[in-house]
C-alpha positions in Angstrom: -31.7 67.7 166.3 -29.6 69.0 169.2 -30.7 71.7 171.6 -28.9 73.4 174.4 -29.8 70.6 176.9 -28.0 67.9 174.8 -24.7 69.7 174.1 -23.0 69.6 170.8 -23.5 71.7 167.7 -26.8 73.6 167.2 -28.4 73.9 163.8 -31.1 76.5 163.2 -34.6 75.3 164.2 -35.8 76.1 160.6 -33.3 75.5 157.8 -35.0 77.4 155.0 -34.8 81.2 155.6 -33.3 83.2 154.1 -33.6 82.5 150.4 -30.3 81.1 149.0 -29.1 79.3 145.8 -32.0 78.7 143.3 -34.6 80.5 145.5 -32.5 83.6 145.7 -31.7 83.5 141.9 -35.4 83.2 141.2 -36.3 86.2 143.4 -33.6 88.3 141.8 -34.5 87.2 138.2 -38.1 88.2 138.8 -36.9 91.6 140.2 -34.7 92.4 137.2 -37.3 91.2 134.6 -40.2 93.1 136.3 -38.3 96.4 136.8 -36.4 96.5 133.5 -39.3 95.3 131.3 -37.4 92.5 129.7 -39.3 89.2 129.2 -38.7 86.8 132.0 -37.2 84.1 129.7 -34.6 86.7 128.6 -33.3 87.4 132.1 -31.1 84.4 132.8 -28.8 83.1 135.5 -25.2 83.9 134.7 -23.9 80.4 135.7 -26.0 77.4 134.7 -25.1 73.7 134.8 -26.0 73.4 131.1 -25.0 76.5 129.2 -27.9 77.5 126.9 -27.4 79.0 123.4 -26.8 82.7 123.6 -29.5 84.8 122.0 -28.7 86.5 118.7 -27.0 90.0 118.8 -30.3 91.6 117.7 -32.0 90.3 120.9 -32.1 92.3 124.2 -31.4 90.1 127.2 -29.7 90.0 130.6 -27.5 87.6 132.5 -27.3 88.0 136.2 -25.6 86.5 139.2 -24.7 87.2 142.8 -21.0 87.8 142.9 -20.6 88.7 146.6 -22.5 88.3 149.9 -20.9 90.2 152.8 -22.2 90.0 156.3 -22.0 92.9 158.8 -19.5 92.8 161.7 -21.6 90.8 164.2 -25.0 89.4 164.8 -27.5 90.4 167.5 -28.5 87.4 169.5 -31.4 87.7 172.0 -33.0 85.0 174.1 -36.8 84.6 173.9 -38.1 82.9 177.0 -41.5 82.0 175.4 -42.3 78.3 175.7 -39.1 76.3 176.3 -37.1 79.3 175.1 -35.0 79.9 172.0 -32.3 82.3 170.8 -33.1 84.8 167.9 -30.2 85.5 165.7 -30.2 88.6 163.4 -27.7 90.2 161.2 -27.5 92.2 157.9 -25.8 91.2 154.7 -24.9 93.1 151.5 -25.6 91.3 148.2 -23.9 92.4 145.0 -25.8 91.4 141.9 -23.9 91.7 138.6 -26.3 92.4 135.8 -25.0 92.1 132.2 -27.2 93.5 129.5 -26.8 92.5 125.8 -28.5 93.6 122.6 -29.1 96.8 120.6 -31.0 98.5 123.6 -28.7 97.0 126.3 -27.8 100.3 127.9 -31.4 101.5 127.9 -32.5 98.3 129.8 -29.6 98.8 132.3 -30.7 102.4 132.9 -34.4 101.3 133.3 -33.3 98.9 136.0 -31.2 101.5 137.8 -34.0 104.1 137.7 -36.9 101.7 138.4 -35.3 100.4 141.6 -35.9 103.8 143.1 -39.7 103.4 142.8 -41.2 102.2 146.1 -43.7 99.8 144.5 -40.8 98.1 142.6 -39.0 97.4 145.9 -42.1 95.9 147.6 -41.2 92.3 146.8 -37.8 92.9 148.2 -39.3 94.2 151.5 -41.5 91.1 151.7 -38.3 89.1 151.7 -36.5 91.3 154.3 -34.4 92.9 151.6 -33.8 96.5 150.5 -32.3 98.3 147.5 -29.2 100.3 148.4 -27.7 101.5 145.1 -27.1 100.8 141.4 -23.5 101.1 140.3 -22.0 102.6 137.1 -23.2 101.3 133.8 -20.0 100.1 132.1 -19.6 99.3 128.4 -17.9 95.9 128.0 -18.6 94.8 124.4 -18.0 91.2 123.4 -16.3 90.2 120.1 -18.2 87.1 118.9 -18.1 85.5 115.5 -16.2 88.4 114.0 -18.7 91.1 115.2 -19.0 93.3 118.3 -22.0 92.5 120.5 -23.3 95.4 122.7 -22.8 94.6 126.4 -23.2 96.8 129.5 -22.4 95.7 133.1 -24.0 97.1 136.2 -23.8 96.0 139.8 -26.9 96.4 142.0 -26.3 96.5 145.8 -29.0 95.0 148.0 -29.1 94.5 151.7 -31.1 91.9 153.6 -31.9 91.0 157.1 -31.1 87.4 158.1 -33.1 86.0 161.0 -32.7 82.5 162.4 -33.9 80.7 165.5 -31.7 78.4 167.5 -33.0 75.9 170.1 -31.3 77.4 173.2 -33.6 76.5 176.0 -34.5 78.4 179.2 -32.3 77.9 182.2 -34.7 76.4 184.7 -32.3 75.8 187.6 -28.6 75.7 188.4 -26.4 74.5 191.2 -24.1 77.3 192.2 -21.5 77.4 194.9 -19.5 80.4 195.8 -16.2 80.8 197.6 -14.7 83.8 199.2 -11.2 84.3 200.4 -11.1 85.1 204.1 -9.3 88.3 204.9 -7.6 88.5 208.3 -8.9 91.4 210.4 -6.7 94.5 210.2 -4.7 95.5 213.2 -5.7 98.7 214.8 -3.4 101.6 214.2 -4.7 103.9 216.9 -1.3 104.5 218.6 -1.3 108.1 219.2 1.5 109.7 221.2 0.3 112.0 223.9 
């Protein structure tokens, strides 16, 4: 791995944080299942490599997926001189989570999620992952016509915000050779010619 003494590109010192991909999906799945009251196996990722059979119209369930991640305008970067030194990178990111509820009580489960996210204890796991609940959007009816029947469906977007912190191997500057040059300025001529 490169550091600031070797030149070239710098990768974060630890590749894992923050949660992304399957780890982020698992965190959000547990949040929606826990707050809405739906069984965990009925809160499913929206996009899966192998598409499972959709539950019957009489079953309440939810499909969810991150549709957007938008970072703030610029990160804060601060050098920490401890040890050999490193740069701490920090920024905030908004995450839009689309939750689609199906079944005879779909709207009720969507409302439970929206209401339950306001309860501090329900947001505790988010805080442990440097995340926060910002808002729950409108609950929109979007029924599906499947096998000659209408299936109840309600969509809702949940807005979350998270702090992203990374460490980069930017070492302390121990010494530097510096030279300075100044332009010499000719002395100014005296202008004390006063007529008497």
